N, C-alpha and C positions, 0 to 999 in steps of 0.2 A: 417722435421724441428720440433724439440721438445723444450720445455721450459727447459733450463738448470739451470738458476739462476735468482733470483729476488733480486736486490739491492735497498736499501732504502736510500735516502739522502734528502737534503733540500737546498733551495735557499732563500735569503732574498733580496728584491728589494725595495728601497725607492720610495715613491710616489712623483710626482711633487709638489703636495700640499695636505694637509690633506683631507681625505674623510670623510664627516660627514653626518650621517643619524639620524633619530629619535631613532635608536637603539644603535649607536656606533660612535666613531671617530677613524680612522685608519691612521697611517703615513707611514706604509710600508707593502708590500705584503709578507707574510711568506708562502712558498709553500713547502709541502712535495712532492718530485719528485722521482718516481721509475723508474728503468731500468729493463725491462723484457728481459733477454738475451737468445737467441736461441742457440742451439748447433752448428748451422751453422754461428754464429757470428752476425746476425741481432739483433738490439735492438728496443724494443717497449717502448715508453715513456708514462707515466701517471703521473697525479698530483692530489694533494688534499690539498686545502688551509684550514687551521683550521678556522672555523667560528662558534664559540661557541653560539652566540646569534641567529643563524638561524638553523644550523644542529645539534648543540650540540657536535660537534667533535673538540677536541683539538689536538695539535701536538702529545702528548704522546699516546693518545687513537688511533689515526690514525696509528702510527707506530706499536703499540702493535697488533692492529687488523690485519694488513698486515703480520707482522712477525710471530705471534703466531697462528692465526686462518686461514688465507687464503693462503698465499704463500706456506707453506709446502705441501698443497694438490695439488698444480699445477705443481710441479717439475716433469719433465719426460713426461708430457702430450704432445701430438702433438699440434702444433700451430693451426691447422685447426679443432681440436675437439672443436669448438667454443661453441656449445650447452652444452657440458659437462662442459666446463670452466665457462659458465654463471651460470649453476646450482650450481657448487661448490661455486662460489662467493656469490650467493644468500643465500645458506644454511649454510655457514661456521660460520656465526655470525648474531645475530639480530642487527638491527640498523646499526651504523657505515657506513652510506651511502657514506661519502667522501672517506673512505678507499676502499670501494667496487668500487667506481667510478674510482679511480686511477688504480686499477688492470684491470678493465673492459676496460678502454681507452687503456692501454698498450697492452692488448690481441687483441683488434681490430686493433691496429697499426701493430702488428706482422702479423696478419691474412691478412691484406691488402698488406703488404710488400711481403708475400709469393706469393700472386696471382698477384702482380705487378699492383695494381690499386690504384688510389688516394682514400682517405677515403670517400670523398663526393660521389664518384660513388658507393661505397659499400652500401650507404644508399639511392640510387635512382638516383643520378646524375641530379637532376632537373635543377640546375644552378651551376656555379662555382664562383659566386660572390654575394654579398649582401651589403646593406647599414646599418649602425648602428646609433643609436642616441648617444649622449654624456651626461653623468650624470653631473648635476650641484649640488654640495654639499649643505647641509642645512646650511645657514648662514643668516646674516642680509640681507634685501632686496637689499641694495646698492651693497653689495659684490656679490650677486647672479646675479644681472644685469650685473656687470662687467664680471663675468665668462661666462655669456650667450653670451654677445657680442664678447668675445674672441673666444668662440667656433664657432660662426657664421663666424668670420673672418678666421677661419681655415678650413672652408668648410662644417661644419655640418648644416644640414637642419632640424634635429629633436633633441629636447632637452628633457631630462628626469629630471624634477625638484624634488629634495628631499623636502618633506614637512612632516607635521605630529606632530610637537611638540607644536604648538600653533595655534589654529584655526584662530584667528583674524590676527595674523602675517602671516599665510599661505595665507590668502586672499590678503594682501598687497604685499607679494612676487610675487604672480601670476599676479596681476594687473600691478606691476612695470615692470616685465619681458615682458609681452605681449605688453605693451606700447613701450618698448625699442626695441624689435625685429621685431615688425610689424606683419602683419596678415599671411605672407607666411610661417613662420616657424612653424613646428609641435611642440606642447607642450604636453608632457606626464607628469603626476604627480605620484609620488611614496610616499605614506604615511607611508610605513613600519609599519603598524598596529597601527598608531598613533591616530586614531579617534574612538569614539564610533559610533555605527550605526546612531544614531540620529544626532550627530555632522556631520557625513559624508554626510547624506542626506541634511542637511541645507546648508553646505558650497558648495556642488556640485550644488545644485539648484541655489545658489548665483552666482557661476561661469557661469551657463547657462543663468540666467537672465541678466547678464552683457555682455553676448556675448563674453566671453574670449576664446572661441574656443579650449577647451581642448579635445585632441584626445581620451585619455583614462586615467583612474585612477587605479593605482595598489595598491592592498592590503590595503584598507582603514581601516579595522578593524582587531582585533586580529585573529591570524592564526586559533585558535580552534573554532571561532565563525562562523560556516558555516551558521547558521540561520541568524545571523546579516549581513553576506555578501550578502545573498539572499535578505534580506530586502532592503539593499542599492541598489542592482541591479534592483529590481522590482520598485523602487520609484524614479529613476533618468533616464534621457535620455542618459547621457554620458556612454560609455562603461566601464565596471568594469572588471578588470583583477585580477585573483587570483595568488598570488606568494607563500608566506609562507604557505598559506592554501593548495596549490597544491603541497604537498611535494613529494609524490610518487604515484605509480600506484593506490593504494587503495583510497587515498584521492581524486585523480583526478576523478576516477570512481564515487565516491560519489558526488562530486561537479557537475559533468555533469548530473548525475541522478536527482539531485535536481534543475538543471538549476539555480545554485547559482551565476553564473558569466557569463560574455560575452566572456572572453578570458582566456587562460591558459598561464602562464609563466613557461616554462620548464627550469630547471637548472640541469646539470649533477650531481652536488654535492648533491642535494636533491634526485634526482631519483635513484642514485646509479650507474650511468654510461650510456653509449650509448644504451645498450640493453633495459633498462627500459624507457629511454627517447623515444626510437622508439615506444614502446608500448603505452606510453602516447599520442604521436602524432597520433597513430592509433585510440585510444579511441576518441580523439577530432575530428578527421576527420569523424568518424562514426556518431558523433552527430552534425556535421556541425559547430564546434567551432574552430575558428582560434587560432593559438598559436604564442607566442613570444619565442625566444630562449634567455635566459639570462645567467648571469655568476656571480661568486663571484669575490672578489679581488684576482686574480690569474694570473699566468704567461701565456705566449702564448701557452703553451701546451694545457691547458684546453680550451683556446679560439679557437685554431685550431680544436680541437675535436668538440666543440659545433658548430662552423661555418660549419663543415663538415656535421653534421646531418641536420642543418638548410638549407644548400644548397641542400641537398638530398631530402627534404620533401616539397612538395608544400603547405601543410597545415600550415607550419611555415612561416608566412607572415611578421613578424616583428623581428628585432634583437636588443638586448641591449648587445652588445659584445665589450664594450669599455675599459675593464679592462687593457689590455696591453697598451693602449694609455695613461692611467693615470700614468703609471710607469715611473720613471726617466731614466731607462735604460732597454735594452732588452737582457738578457743573453741567449736567445733561438736562436740557429742557425737553420734557415729554418722555415717551418710552414707557416701559413697565412701571407700575406703581406697587407699593408695598403696604400691606396691612398685617403687622406682626410677622408671622411666618408664611403669609400668603403673598404670592406674586400674581398681579392682575394685568392681563394684556390689554393694551389700548385698542379701541375699535376704529381708530383713525387709520388711513392708508399707510402701508409699509410698516416701518418701525414706530411711526408716530413721533419721531424726534424732530424738533424744529430749530434747535440752536444748541451751541456748545460754548459755555462761558469759559473764558481763559484759554481758548484755543490759540496756539502760537504757530503760525505758518512756517514751515521749513522750506518748502519749494512747491 
C-alpha cells in the first residue's frame, strides 16, 4: 500500500452559538480537510482549522504548506514507512504546525487501516472512552450562568469557563456560576493569556479564599512569559495548566524543566500532529506531570484523532474535546461518538471515518 494522491479541500460548519474567548469571537468552524489516498483505495483523513491567534496558521498558508512543501515529498511512499513520513513532515517546512498536523493525522489513519487496528490501540489502547468538559464562552455573568445550567442539564459534569478580559468581572462570573451549579460540578478556568502574573496571583488567591473550588486554571499569562507562568504556579495552590505556552515539543521540554506549570494541555494543531503529541505525553510522563488533551474549533476528524491518543495514553487524564458538540451539524460520517459528556472511540480501523459531507475540493 503506497500513498498515491493527497487532495486538499475544506468544510464550513456553523456553531450553535458564538464562541467567545479573551482572544476572539467565532461563529463557524472553518476546517481544511485532506484526503490521503492509497493506491489500494483506502483514504486517510486529516484536518487543520485555521487559528491565526493561536497557531498563526491561516487557510491560505495551510493549503500552500501542504500543496507545495509537504505533499509532493510523500507521493509514492509506502504507508507503513511511518518514520520516514514523520521526518519528511517535520523537515519540509518550519512552523506551519496545523498543516503538518493534517498530514500527520491522515498518515496515521492510513497506517492503522493497513494493519486493521483502531487508532486508539495504535497509541497504547489504555481505554476506549473518556469524558470531556464543555466550554462556556466569555459573556456577561448572567449569560454564562444560563449556559452553564444548560450544559449540566445535558449531562456535563465539568465546565471550562472562559475568562480573562476583566479581572473584577471574572470574579463575578465565577462566583455566580459556582452558586448556580453547586459544589459537585467541576469548574476549570481558561484565561487565554488574559491576565498579568500579578493579576493572576491576586484573583486566584481570591478564588481560593472564597472556597470556589476551581480545579485548574489554564494559561493565565501571555504564552511567551514562561517566567510569569512559573511565578503564578509557585504562588498559588490551584493547579496551573500551560496551553498556548506549551506549543510544541521544545516549549514543553522547557516548561517541564523549569517546573513552570502543574499540567500540560496538548493540542494536535500546536504540536504538529499525533507523532509530536505522543512525544509531549512521554516528556510529561517522565516528569510526573499529567496532561489534558485539548482541541481547536474543528471538525470531528481532529476530535477523533485527539481522542484516540488521549485514550491510548494513561498520562492524559483530562480531556477538553467538545468542539464537535459546539457545531450545529456533523458532516463527518464515522469517527468518535458522543453520549452526553462521554466520547467513545470506534473499533473500526484507523479513525473509523468513511465520508465527509459537504467537502469542497481546493486542489
